[in-house]
DRENBA-859813 format. One line per 10 residues: number of its first residue (from 1); their letters; for each residue y negated, x negated, z of N, C-alpha, C. Coordinates in Angstrom, 3 decimals, padded with zeros to 6 digits. Example, Ala and Ser with C-alpha at 12.3 -4.5 7.8 and 13.67 -1.06 7.14 Angstrom:
BEGIN
1	as	005.690,-013.190,007.800,004.500,-012.300,007.800,003.300,-013.200,007.800  002.250,-012.850,007.080,001.060,-013.670,007.140,-000.030,-012.900,007.870
//
This chain:
BEGIN
1	migyrvkslr	-023.291,066.852,-018.093,-021.902,066.519,-018.286,-021.603,065.032,-018.085  -022.627,064.194,-018.162,-022.398,062.759,-017.956,-021.819,062.531,-016.570  -022.392,063.215,-015.594,-021.924,063.059,-014.215,-020.459,063.430,-014.067  -020.060,064.498,-014.722,-018.661,064.921,-014.676,-017.753,063.843,-015.250  -018.185,063.246,-016.375,-017.375,062.198,-017.013,-017.276,060.965,-016.123  -018.402,060.564,-015.509,-018.379,059.403,-014.608,-017.407,059.662,-013.463  -017.524,060.822,-012.850,-016.658,061.153,-011.712,-015.192,061.191,-012.141  -014.919,061.821,-013.260,-013.550,061.940,-013.751,-012.943,060.563,-014.032  -013.678,059.720,-014.743,-013.180,058.383,-015.067,-013.031,057.531,-013.811  -013.981,057.651,-012.896,-013.908,056.893,-011.638,-012.678,057.301,-010.844
11	eerkmsisel	-012.440,058.596,-010.739,-011.287,059.087,-009.985,-009.973,058.722,-010.662  -009.934,058.724,-011.996,-008.725,058.307,-012.714,-008.349,056.878,-012.358  -009.364,056.078,-012.076,-009.140,054.672,-011.742,-009.018,054.448,-010.238  -008.964,055.570,-009.498,-008.798,055.524,-008.042,-009.853,054.615,-007.395  -011.088,054.814,-007.842,-012.208,054.009,-007.378,-013.165,054.912,-006.599  -013.651,054.440,-005.470,-014.632,055.196,-004.700,-016.019,055.010,-005.298  -016.940,055.884,-004.913,-018.326,055.727,-005.341,-018.858,054.390,-004.837  -018.521,054.051,-003.606,-018.984,052.783,-003.035,-018.495,051.591,-003.850  -017.233,051.620,-004.243,-016.668,050.527,-005.024,-017.348,050.425,-006.389  -017.552,051.567,-007.045,-018.235,051.567,-008.333,-019.664,051.041,-008.177
21	svksgvaksy	-020.311,051.421,-007.102,-021.671,050.972,-006.835,-021.744,049.455,-006.686  -020.865,048.909,-005.865,-020.865,047.459,-005.627,-020.578,046.703,-006.923  -019.569,047.136,-007.654,-019.152,046.423,-008.866,-020.171,046.551,-010.000  -020.853,047.700,-010.072,-021.785,047.933,-011.177,-023.212,047.524,-010.856  -023.530,047.452,-009.568,-024.909,047.152,-009.185,-025.815,048.367,-009.250  -025.233,049.557,-009.371,-025.991,050.806,-009.388,-025.888,051.421,-007.994  -026.997,051.862,-007.445,-027.025,052.401,-006.088,-026.020,053.545,-005.905  -025.368,053.524,-004.759,-024.382,054.562,-004.437,-025.020,055.948,-004.482  -026.221,056.069,-003.952,-026.906,057.366,-003.941,-027.187,057.851,-005.363  -027.486,056.914,-006.267,-027.750,057.275,-007.656,-026.475,057.776,-008.320
31	isslernlqt	-025.374,057.060,-008.104,-024.096,057.485,-008.683,-023.712,058.861,-008.152  -023.891,059.059,-006.855,-023.582,060.356,-006.250,-024.426,061.465,-006.878  -025.721,061.215,-007.042,-026.607,062.210,-007.671,-026.208,062.470,-009.115  -025.806,061.411,-009.803,-025.367,061.543,-011.188,-024.116,062.416,-011.268  -023.149,062.135,-010.399,-021.889,062.893,-010.416,-022.093,064.356,-010.040  -023.099,064.639,-009.233,-023.375,066.023,-008.834,-024.368,066.699,-009.775  -024.667,066.018,-010.877,-025.586,066.524,-011.901,-026.988,066.802,-011.371  -027.382,066.084,-010.316,-028.757,066.150,-009.841,-029.613,065.181,-010.650  -029.000,064.101,-011.082,-029.630,063.119,-011.962,-028.986,063.324,-013.326  -029.766,063.784,-014.288,-029.173,064.150,-015.587,-029.656,063.298,-016.748
41	nptilvleki	-030.504,062.316,-016.472,-031.048,061.515,-017.559,-031.011,060.025,-017.215  -029.806,059.461,-017.036,-029.711,058.042,-016.686,-030.130,057.160,-017.862  -030.628,055.982,-017.534,-031.010,055.039,-018.588,-029.758,054.454,-019.235  -029.944,053.910,-020.406,-028.822,053.275,-021.098,-028.322,052.082,-020.292  -029.210,051.388,-019.595,-028.812,050.248,-018.770,-027.850,050.682,-017.668  -028.162,051.793,-017.013,-027.275,052.318,-015.960,-025.932,052.710,-016.559  -025.961,053.394,-017.686,-024.709,053.801,-018.332,-023.875,052.593,-018.750  -024.531,051.549,-019.248,-023.796,050.342,-019.638,-023.140,049.680,-018.434  -023.843,049.617,-017.315,-023.282,049.007,-016.108,-022.065,049.779,-015.622  -022.176,051.100,-015.602,-021.076,051.945,-015.132,-019.903,051.888,-016.111
51	arilcvkvda	-020.193,051.990,-017.391,-019.139,051.968,-018.419,-018.356,050.656,-018.373  -019.057,049.540,-018.168,-018.383,048.231,-018.132,-017.355,048.194,-017.008  -017.711,048.705,-015.843,-016.791,048.685,-014.700,-015.643,049.670,-014.908  -015.914,050.783,-015.561,-014.860,051.764,-015.823,-014.046,051.404,-017.068  -014.418,050.292,-017.727,-013.711,049.800,-018.919,-013.663,050.837,-020.035  -014.818,051.443,-020.276,-014.950,052.388,-021.379,-016.239,052.067,-022.119  -016.377,052.602,-023.304,-017.629,052.492,-024.041,-018.607,053.524,-023.476  -019.882,053.258,-023.640,-020.899,054.200,-023.177,-020.644,055.577,-023.771  -020.173,055.600,-025.004,-019.875,056.869,-025.675,-018.899,057.730,-024.877  -017.990,057.093,-024.170,-017.016,057.852,-023.368,-017.694,058.583,-022.218
61	llneqadkgm	-018.845,058.083,-021.769,-019.591,058.775,-020.719,-020.430,059.911,-021.296  -020.815,059.757,-022.541,-021.671,060.745,-023.188,-020.894,061.857,-023.876  -019.672,061.555,-024.290,-018.892,062.471,-025.115,-017.507,062.657,-024.521  -017.214,063.847,-024.114,-015.922,064.137,-023.495,-014.755,063.878,-024.438  -015.002,063.955,-025.733,-013.925,063.763,-026.702,-013.713,062.297,-027.063  -014.569,061.411,-026.549,-014.448,059.984,-026.880,-013.140,059.424,-026.352  -012.701,058.373,-026.974,-011.476,057.697,-026.557,-011.565,057.330,-025.084  -010.519,057.594,-024.341,-010.516,057.309,-022.916,-010.377,055.827,-022.607  -010.082,055.016,-023.597,-010.016,053.586,-023.345,-008.607,053.119,-023.053  -008.516,052.153,-022.172,-007.251,051.488,-021.884,-006.381,052.303,-020.939
71	deewlkimqd	-005.074,052.061,-021.026,-004.193,052.679,-020.044,-004.409,051.989,-018.699  -003.884,052.553,-017.658,-004.139,052.080,-016.297,-003.717,050.632,-016.065  -002.591,050.225,-016.623,-002.111,048.861,-016.414,-003.066,047.840,-017.046  -003.482,048.101,-018.301,-004.433,047.204,-018.957,-005.765,047.214,-018.229  -006.167,048.367,-017.766,-007.422,048.480,-017.017,-007.400,047.573,-015.791  -006.321,047.609,-015.040,-006.188,046.783,-013.838,-006.194,045.298,-014.193  -005.485,044.945,-015.234,-005.453,043.544,-015.667,-006.863,043.081,-016.034  -007.577,043.872,-016.802,-008.921,043.479,-017.226,-009.887,043.419,-016.043  -009.750,044.314,-015.090,-010.590,044.249,-013.895,-010.299,042.980,-013.108  -009.027,042.601,-013.015,-008.655,041.363,-012.329,-009.245,040.148,-013.049
81	vmgsgiskee	-009.161,040.145,-014.377,-009.709,039.036,-015.165,-011.222,038.950,-014.954  -011.908,040.084,-015.033,-013.358,040.098,-014.856,-013.744,039.614,-013.464  -012.970,039.974,-012.472,-013.266,039.585,-011.101,-012.902,038.150,-010.774  -012.097,037.517,-011.620,-011.630,036.161,-011.329,-012.628,035.080,-011.722  -013.626,035.456,-012.490,-014.608,034.468,-012.916,-014.301,033.820,-014.252  -013.235,034.237,-014.903,-012.903,033.697,-016.220,-013.940,034.204,-017.217  -014.497,033.296,-017.992,-015.498,033.700,-018.979,-014.823,034.340,-020.194  -015.610,035.043,-020.979,-015.082,035.642,-022.205,-014.548,034.559,-023.137  -015.289,033.464,-023.222,-014.870,032.368,-024.105,-013.546,031.765,-023.641  -013.378,031.588,-022.334,-012.113,031.061,-021.812,-010.963,032.021,-022.120
91	mrefiqdrk	-011.229,033.300,-022.035,-010.199,034.294,-022.329,-009.846,034.260,-023.815  -010.863,034.144,-024.667,-010.605,034.048,-026.109,-009.765,032.817,-026.428  -010.088,031.688,-025.810,-009.326,030.455,-026.033,-007.881,030.622,-025.579  -007.689,031.264,-024.453,-006.341,031.513,-023.954,-005.542,032.339,-024.954  -006.169,033.382,-025.463,-005.489,034.261,-026.432,-005.174,033.478,-027.707  -006.135,032.683,-028.180,-005.911,031.894,-029.388,-004.766,030.906,-029.208  -004.668,030.291,-028.042,-003.586,029.338,-027.765,-002.211,030.006,-027.778  -002.170,031.300,-027.524,-000.899,032.045,-027.490,-000.460,032.506,-028.866  -001.359,032.452,-029.849,-001.014,032.939,-031.195,-000.248,031.910,-031.972
//
């Protein structure tokens, strides 16, 4: 079922396998095998890499009932922030300055 969740979350975000592969650093062939349930026992490291790009907790990949995470608009904003090179600390400082 992990593969189904990865595929479902990836498609919800309108992301290709290739795009998920590049962003996560997980081989495209591995993601494809995972989504087709040919690979059924991924390591926690692989799940963490995929979950980070899909902006969900690892639990969301393991448990269909887990919180789906952010709405699409927040997801896009966070992906843009992550891709821009802004560090977590810089983002925290920005948020603190706005309070």
